[in-house]
MIFI-752178 format. One record per residue (C-alpha): residue number from 1; x, y, z. Coordinates in nm, 4 decimals. Layout:
     i          x          y          z
   NUM          X          Y          Z
...
This chain:
     i          x          y          z
     1    -0.9807     1.4041     0.7596
     2    -0.6676     1.1861     0.8047
     3    -0.5370     1.2452     1.1447
     4    -0.4355     1.0731     1.4502
     5    -0.7232     1.1169     1.6188
     6    -0.9155     0.9753     1.3440
     7    -0.6809     0.7175     1.3236
     8    -0.7319     0.5907     1.6615
     9    -1.1108     0.5953     1.6387
    10    -1.1012     0.3909     1.3389
    11    -0.8600     0.1476     1.5345
    12    -1.1216     0.1400     1.8067
    13    -1.3782     0.0420     1.5784
    14    -1.1603    -0.2017     1.3923
    15    -1.0875    -0.3701     1.7430
    16    -1.4503    -0.4071     1.8409
    17    -1.5463    -0.5777     1.5245
    18    -1.3040    -0.7566     1.3856
    19    -0.9955    -1.0201     1.4509
    20    -0.7324    -0.8395     1.2877
    21    -0.4299    -1.0375     1.1046
    22    -0.1359    -0.9257     0.9263
    23    -0.1245    -1.0112     0.5308
    24     0.1274    -1.3124     0.6145
    25    -0.1380    -1.4657     0.8890
    26    -0.4418    -1.5074     0.5904
    27    -0.3339    -1.7834     0.4177
    28    -0.3567    -1.9677     0.7976
    29    -0.6829    -1.8034     0.8509
    30    -0.9102    -1.9276     0.5561
    31    -1.1483    -2.1061     0.7430
    32    -1.2080    -1.7620     0.9671
    33    -1.5746    -1.5979     0.8592
    34    -1.4492    -1.2481     0.9808
    35    -1.0986    -1.0890     0.9746
    36    -0.9517    -0.7495     0.8566
    37    -0.5874    -0.6680     0.7621
    38    -0.4604    -0.3216     0.7923
    39    -0.2097    -0.2747     0.5364
    40     0.0106     0.0398     0.5208
    41     0.1908     0.1429     0.1768
    42     0.5122     0.3125     0.3208
    43     0.6337     0.5276     0.0076
    44     0.7895     0.7797     0.2791
    45     0.7681     0.9427     0.6177
    46     0.8370     0.5858     0.8249
    47     0.8194     0.8061     1.1674
    48     0.4514     0.8382     1.0557
    49     0.4597     0.4985     0.9788
    50     0.5343     0.4558     1.3506
    51     0.3070     0.6853     1.4881
    52     0.0191     0.4604     1.3185
    53     0.1960     0.1343     1.4455
    54     0.1942     0.2914     1.7884
    55    -0.1820     0.3639     1.7986
    56    -0.2688     0.0335     1.6589
    57    -0.0638    -0.1256     1.9241
    58    -0.2600     0.0163     2.1819
    59    -0.5799    -0.1816     2.0370
    60    -0.3878    -0.5314     2.0542
    61    -0.3863    -0.4537     1.6374
    62    -0.1077    -0.6234     1.4036
    63    -0.0683    -0.4796     1.0958
    64     0.1209    -0.5023     0.7640
    65     0.3864    -0.2374     0.6736
    66     0.4792    -0.2848     0.2904
    67     0.8010    -0.0313     0.2811
    68     0.9892     0.0695    -0.0520
    69     1.3277    -0.0632    -0.0503
    70     1.4849     0.2859    -0.0415
    71     1.3999     0.3939     0.2910
    72     1.5082     0.0512     0.4778
    73     1.8831     0.1617     0.4905
    74     1.8312     0.4786     0.6544
    75     1.5272     0.3839     0.8380
    76     1.5956     0.0679     0.9464
    77     1.6073     0.1443     1.3122
    78     1.2490     0.2824     1.2953
    79     1.1151     0.0016     1.1175
    80     1.3046    -0.2703     1.3491
    81     1.0397    -0.0691     1.6235
    82     0.7399    -0.1090     1.4075
    83     0.8126    -0.5268     1.3879
    84     0.8949    -0.5072     1.7779
    85     0.5597    -0.4210     1.7864
    86     0.4131    -0.7405     1.6720
    87     0.3990    -0.5677     1.2810
    88     0.4629    -0.7284     0.9443
    89     0.7246    -0.5489     0.7983
    90     0.7911    -0.6303     0.4291
    91     0.8372    -0.5248     0.0709
    92     0.6270    -0.2469    -0.1420
    93     0.7774    -0.3209    -0.4804
    94     0.8451    -0.0983    -0.7731
    95     1.0671    -0.2971    -0.9816
    96     0.9109    -0.2839    -1.3336
    97     0.8504     0.0750    -1.3408
    98     1.1765     0.1456    -1.2432
    99     1.3687    -0.0513    -1.4647
   100     1.1716     0.0458    -1.7958
   101     0.9627    -0.2939    -1.8019
   102     1.3018    -0.4745    -1.8270
   103     1.2173    -0.8278    -1.6324
   104     1.5609    -0.9146    -1.6152
   105     1.6807    -0.6071    -1.4634
   106     1.3412    -0.6099    -1.2364
   107     1.4139    -0.9497    -1.1230
   108     1.8037    -0.8430    -1.0445
   109     1.6802    -0.5709    -0.8372
   110     1.4180    -0.7277    -0.6464
   111     1.6170    -0.9891    -0.5693
   112     1.8764    -0.7529    -0.4151
   113     1.6248    -0.5679    -0.1774
   114     1.4741    -0.8847    -0.0653
   115     1.8318    -0.9456     0.0741
   116     1.8244    -0.5939     0.1996
   117     1.5178    -0.6358     0.4199
   118     1.7107    -0.9753     0.5189
   119     2.0131    -0.7675     0.6425
   120     1.7857    -0.6293     0.9044
   121     1.5735    -0.9140     1.0019
   122     1.2761    -0.8242     0.7788
   123     1.1675    -1.1916     0.6486
   124     0.9705    -1.1192     0.3201
   125     0.6659    -1.3670     0.3061
   126     0.4249    -1.1056     0.1217
   127     0.4722    -0.8048    -0.1176
   128     0.2370    -0.5232    -0.2604
   129     0.3072    -0.3351    -0.5952
   130     0.3211     0.0103    -0.5840
   131     0.1586     0.2238    -0.8452
   132     0.2489     0.4682    -1.0699
   133    -0.0469     0.7045    -1.2556
   134     0.2115     0.8974    -1.3756
   135     0.4512     0.6544    -1.5777
   136     0.4102     0.5682    -1.9340
   137     0.4409     0.2135    -2.0133
   138     0.5049     0.0840    -2.3500
   139     0.4965    -0.2859    -2.2816
   140     0.3911    -0.3527    -1.9059
   141     0.0603    -0.2524    -1.7601
   142     0.1632    -0.1578    -1.4069
   143     0.4226    -0.3200    -1.1419
   144     0.1837    -0.5671    -1.1110
   145     0.2668    -0.7426    -1.4106
   146     0.5950    -0.8868    -1.2194
   147     0.3839    -1.1194    -1.0293
   148     0.1401    -1.1564    -1.2976
   149     0.4105    -1.3823    -1.4573
   150     0.4451    -1.7276    -1.4413
   151     0.8117    -1.7582    -1.4114
   152     0.8656    -1.4750    -1.1450
   153     0.5680    -1.6596    -0.9083
   154     0.7911    -1.9765    -0.9249
   155     1.1096    -1.8103    -0.8868
   156     0.9656    -1.6536    -0.5482
   157     0.7303    -1.8919    -0.4751
   158     0.7333    -1.8238    -0.1129
   159     0.6273    -1.5143    -0.1524
   160     0.2492    -1.4115    -0.1884
   161     0.1733    -1.0569    -0.3634
   162    -0.1487    -0.9325    -0.1614
   163    -0.3046    -0.7742    -0.4957
   164    -0.2114    -1.0287    -0.7729
   165    -0.2236    -1.3449    -0.6024
   166    -0.4347    -1.2922    -0.2836
   167    -0.7760    -1.2229    -0.4321
   168    -0.7393    -1.5336    -0.6395
   169    -0.7303    -1.7564    -0.3226
   170    -0.9955    -1.5722    -0.1298
   171    -1.2731    -1.3374    -0.1658
   172    -1.2091    -1.0231     0.0363
   173    -1.3102    -0.6503     0.0130
   174    -1.0077    -0.4185    -0.0684
   175    -1.0328    -0.0186     0.0753
   176    -0.7923     0.2259    -0.0040
   177    -0.7040     0.5599     0.1081
   178    -0.5361     0.6677    -0.2124
   179    -0.6093     1.0313    -0.2962
   180    -0.6803     1.1417     0.0085
   181    -1.0317     0.9739     0.0121
   182    -1.1809     0.6401     0.1235
   183    -1.2489     0.4259    -0.1561
   184    -1.3776     0.0384    -0.2128
   185    -1.1359    -0.1000    -0.5047
   186    -1.3900    -0.3085    -0.7148
   187    -1.1227    -0.4738    -0.8998
   188    -0.8056    -0.4852    -0.7257
   189    -0.6436    -0.7681    -0.9078
   190    -0.6781    -0.6303    -1.2475
   191    -0.8213    -0.2381    -1.2011
   192    -0.4523    -0.1324    -1.3409
   193    -0.6217    -0.2933    -1.6576
   194    -0.9948    -0.2325    -1.6382
   195    -1.1264    -0.0453    -1.3681
   196    -1.4467    -0.1409    -1.3035
   197    -1.5725     0.1628    -1.1095
   198    -1.4408     0.1829    -0.7304
   199    -1.6933     0.2921    -0.4839
   200    -1.6403     0.6379    -0.3096
   201    -1.6915     0.6628     0.0792
   202    -1.7769     1.0166     0.1986
   203    -1.6150     0.9717     0.5080
   204    -1.4318     0.7466     0.7453
   205    -1.8245     0.7461     0.9314
   206    -1.9020     0.5646     0.5850
   207    -1.6093     0.3151     0.6248
   208    -1.7191     0.2350     0.9998
   209    -2.0538     0.1454     0.8123
   210    -1.8776    -0.0419     0.5459
   211    -1.6688    -0.2416     0.8630
   212    -1.9970    -0.2950     0.9993
   213    -2.1342    -0.5308     0.7228
   214    -1.8267    -0.6551     0.5043
   215    -1.6608    -0.9981     0.6789
   216    -1.2983    -1.0144     0.4884
   217    -1.1455    -0.6704     0.4445
   218    -0.7971    -0.5327     0.3333
   219    -0.7864    -0.2038     0.4604
   220    -0.5094    -0.0359     0.2897
   221    -0.3275     0.3332     0.3633
   222    -0.0374     0.5447     0.3128
   223     0.0913     0.7068     0.6667
   224     0.2376     0.9839     0.4797
   225    -0.0939     1.1532     0.4149
   226    -0.1913     1.1247     0.8088
   227    -0.1095     1.4377     1.0204
   228    -0.1275     1.5136     1.3699
   229    -0.3673     1.8005     1.3333
   230    -0.6480     1.8913     1.0841
   231    -0.4538     2.1916     0.9632
   232    -0.1638     2.0254     0.8453
   233    -0.4005     1.7776     0.6654
   234    -0.6094     2.0365     0.4679
   235    -0.3225     2.2061     0.3701
   236    -0.1538     1.8737     0.2140
   237    -0.5031     1.8017     0.0376
   238    -0.5023     2.1400    -0.1284
   239    -0.1110     2.0740    -0.2200
   240    -0.2253     1.7447    -0.3440
   241    -0.5035     1.8859    -0.5543
   242    -0.2997     2.1913    -0.7229
   243    -0.0447     1.9573    -0.7952
   244    -0.2816     1.6843    -0.9349
   245    -0.4577     1.9465    -1.1544
   246    -0.1105     2.0829    -1.3031
   247     0.0641     1.6990    -1.3649
   248    -0.2786     1.6415    -1.5872
   249    -0.2996     1.9091    -1.7680
   250     0.1217     1.9178    -1.8688
   251     0.0589     1.5568    -1.9607
   252    -0.1363     1.6511    -2.2190
   253     0.2017     1.8149    -2.3799
   254     0.3932     1.5163    -2.5187
   255     0.7356     1.6695    -2.3819
   256     0.5932     1.7223    -2.0379
   257     0.4131     1.4051    -2.0177
   258     0.7527     1.2246    -2.0930
   259     0.9451     1.4134    -1.8245
   260     0.6672     1.3507    -1.5599
   261     0.7006     0.9842    -1.6050
   262     1.0355     0.9685    -1.5861
   263     1.0181     1.1353    -1.2590
   264     0.7385     0.9456    -1.1930
   265     0.8413     0.8724    -0.8026
   266     0.8481     1.2324    -0.6785
   267     0.4516     1.1666    -0.6506
   268     0.5474     0.9590    -0.3359
   269     0.6058     1.2681    -0.1654
   270     0.2690     1.4216    -0.1907
């Protein structure tokens, strides 16, 4: 279960097995044989992100929090508190999907959002794309295409994309809690184009076993899916599965598929 008690157990285990670093420290630790990065995709509920940040702080863990830009203005004090604990607070971008694959508009929005982060004291050195499984795309594969473009990488040459660029520089194991279950993502660089078959981990005990044998790990979570008690977590899983079932079936109908794609961002709420 994704509960705070489980998160504390995971953090305790990680602190005993790994050197923990943030994404922006990875390239300065290329000679290190064993490290882990804990990254959080903050798509809603910054308060839950703060809860996890405080637990990590108890075990001397410095994590990376990728935050969607629409959350920054109203939650900057919470995010600043997360940063005060030594965590990296940076940008979880969604600009290609938000602008229908228009690179010019996406670049303009990306630049404006960098300024927004900077306004509240967050220097963006690393970024992570948001995935939108319900999105209909005509001329792009996913938000990852933004940093796949040479022009974009040259324009933002001081920024590192953790799933587009980092895998070309260093080997590491990527583990995610997407879909309310732990998975080892086999092809993080191109899994939006070709998914080679992710490896499911039955529960967090299996996750801890992976930590015992993998040397370099990026462990990705979604704080809004973690709860203080098990009942609320199980309720969330039930709601998630029901909505996923409904969305999957409605997407078979052309009209509903277009509607679902238009309002894809609502998926962040579950």
